[in-house]
C-alpha positions, 0 to 999 in steps of 0.5 A: 482919743474919742473916735465917735463920729456923729453919723454914718454919713459923716463916717464915710463922707471921704470915701470916693469913687474907685476906692478899695474897701475891706468889708466884714461879715460872714454870710449876713452875720456881722455885716456893717449894713448901716455904713453900707447904706450910708455909702449907697446914699452918698452915690459912690461907685467903681468900688473894689471890695474885699469881703468873704461874700457880697451880700444876699437878700438885698442886704449888705453889699448886695445893696451896692452890687445891685446899684452897679456901684461895685467894679471888682470883688475879691472874695471866697463865696458867691453863694445864692446871690443871683445878681452877683452871678449874673454880673460876673458871668455877664462881664459887668463885674471883675471877680477874684475868687480865692480860698476862704482861709487864704482870704482871711490870712491875706487880710491879716497879713496886710494889717500886720505889715506882712507883704506876702506869705506861702501857703499850700492852699491852691497848689496844683490848681488854677489858684496857683497855675493861673487861668481862673476867670476874673472877668467874662466877656459877656458871650461865654468867653474869658476876657481876663484870667488870673496870672500864675503865682510863684510856687516854691518848695519847702521841706519837700512840700510845695507852697504858693505865694500869696500877697497881703491885702491893704485897702483904702477903707474898712467897714466893720460891725461890732457887738460892743465898742468904746470911744477909743475904738476897742471892739468886741465881736459876737460869735461868727461875726468875729470870723472876718470883721477883725481881719477886715478892720486890720487891713483898712488904712482907715477903719470905720466900725459901727457898734451895737453898744457904745461904752465908755473907755475902761468898761471893756475888760482888756482880756475881752477886747477882740480888736484893739483901738489902734486899728480903728479910726472912727466909731459909729454908735447904732440906734437900738433899732439899727442894732436889732435889725439882723437878717437871717439868710436861711431860716430853719425850724426844727420839729417840736420835741415830745414833752411831758412823756414819762418812760419807765 
C-alpha cells in the first residue's frame, strides 16, 4: 500500500515517447513542475498532453513545449503563451481546443468509466459542427480540422456528444498526501488536478507535505488513493517554489485616520 517513490525521475521512468498525459494545474497554480522537469530530463518526446493550459513564463508544460517534446495538446486556454501560439499557427503542433467545462467533464467521465455524455456547450458552433483548426499548414491554411460531432435533441434542447478522456499517465500536484495516495488540494489547484488524476491509467502525484496514513481526516480527502499509483514527496524548497503568472499590487490604503 505504500506508494511513495524515491524520486521524481523514478516516478516517470516508464513514460515513453508518444504516450498521452493528463496534467493538472490551473494557470500556474497546482502545476506538477517537479514531475514535468523530470520528464524533460528523461528526454521523452512526441507527447499528447491533456491540460487546461500549456504553461507560461517558461514553467510547467512550457518547459516541454519549448523543447519540442509535445506533439498534441487538448486544452481550453492558450493564454499569453507566445511559444504555444507560434507552434500552433506554424503547423508544428496539433491543438484541440474545447470549452473549459467540457474538458473538465471529459476528464471526470473518463475516470468514472463513462464513455461519453451529452452537453449543450458548443451546440451551434464549430465545436459541434466541425471545422475548428487542429493543425495549420504553416502558410495560413488549415491542414487538419475537427470533425463534426453527433448532436441530439432532449426535451426540445440540442446537445452535443462528447467522449470521456483516458490517458496513459497523469501528473498532478497536491498540497498534502499520505503514503496510500489520498490527496488534499489547496484552493484553485483543485480545479483540474483531481480530474486529471482520475483520467490517468497510471497517476503520479507530487505532494508538498507527505503524511502517514490516518493523518488526513477522511472527510478532508479530495481524491481517494484508489486513483493514485505513485507519490513523490517534495523537498521544502520544491514545495515553496510557486510562480505567479501576473503579479498585481494594490495601492496602500489610508491608515490611522479618524472620522467623526
